[in-house]
Each structure stands twice: as structure tokens, then as C-alpha cells.
N, C-alpha and C positions, 0 to 999 in steps of 0.2 A: 504494500500500500504506500502510495506516495503522500508525503506530507505537503502542506501548502508551500513550504520553503523549497522542497524538491521540485514541485511544479514550476515555481518561479525560476529556479535554476535552469530547468529544461527550456522554458520560454525564453530566457536570456540567451541561451546557446543558439536556439533557432533564430531569434531576432538578429544575432550577430553573424549569421550565415545565410544570407538571403539567396545565395546561389545553390543551396542544397536542394536536392530532389527529396521531398518528404511525402511519405505515404501515411494517410490516416485510414485505417482499416476497421470497419464495423462501427463507424461513428454515428450512424443515424443522421439526425438533423443538427448535430453539434460538432462538425468537423473543426479541427484546429485551424486557426486563422492562417498559419504558415504552410498548411498542407498544399502540395502541388498536385497530388493525385489522391482521390478519395475512392474507397472501395467498400462495398457492402453487399449483403445477399439480397437486400431490398433495392428496388430501382429508384434512386434519388437523382437521376439525371436531370430532371426538370427543376429540382431544387438547387442543384449545384451547377448552374449553367455557365458560370465563369471559371469553373475548375474542370479538370479532366476527371470524369467519373467512370469507374469500372464496376460493372455488376458481376459479382462472384457467383458462378454457377456450378463450380466443381470443387472437390476437396482440395485439389492442387491449386495453389494461387497462380493467376495468369501473369506472372512477372518473371523476368530474368533474374538470375543470381546477381547479387550486388547492384541491382538497378537503382536502389535508393540509398541516400546518405543517412536517413533517419526514418524509423517506422514508429508510428503511434497506434496503439491498440488499447483503448481505455474502456473498461467495463464490457469486455467482449468474452473473455475466457470462460465466464460462467455459462455462456451459451454454446460453447464448443463441445462436441461429442468426443472427439479424439484430441485431447489437449496436447499430448506429446507430439503428434503429427503437426498440429497447428504451430507450436513453438518452433519446430524444425523448419517449417515453411517460412516463418517470420525471420529466422536467422539467415 
């Protein structure tokens, strides 16, 4: 669990690296402001018109290895059936 100070630390790092490619996965309607790519199992393409949105339709995530500089996945793991597989995909 991240403390508020940890979240502030992460936000400071992301703000200082505007060129990073950042994935926010499973964010619903609350994607991180710095996310360059948003992914979810629900189709939020109309909601995130100014961002690249990817609808996740398979267990394997549709991204190349090392495609992102930073990945955010907040309040998602409790919804994942195969947690070990999900963590490996995020890595």
C-alpha cells in the first residue's frame, strides 16, 4: 500500500520526466494525468479521446517488452484471477 508521501514521490518523478512513455492499466475513469497510454478491459475510448486507449481483450497484455518507462496499476490486482501471471506481464 502506498502512503500519500509515496504517491507524491511517484508524481514528482513522473512530472520530472515528461518524455517517459507511461502506461496506466485498469484505471477506469481515473487515469493518471501523466499516462500516455491507458488500458482497461472496459472500453473507455470515448472517455479518453486525447490519450491512446487500448482495450485489453486477452490474458496476455498487447504490449512489447520494455515498451514503457513506467507502469501504473492502482486498485487492479484484487480483480485479477491469475495474479502471478499479471505481475509477470507488468514486468
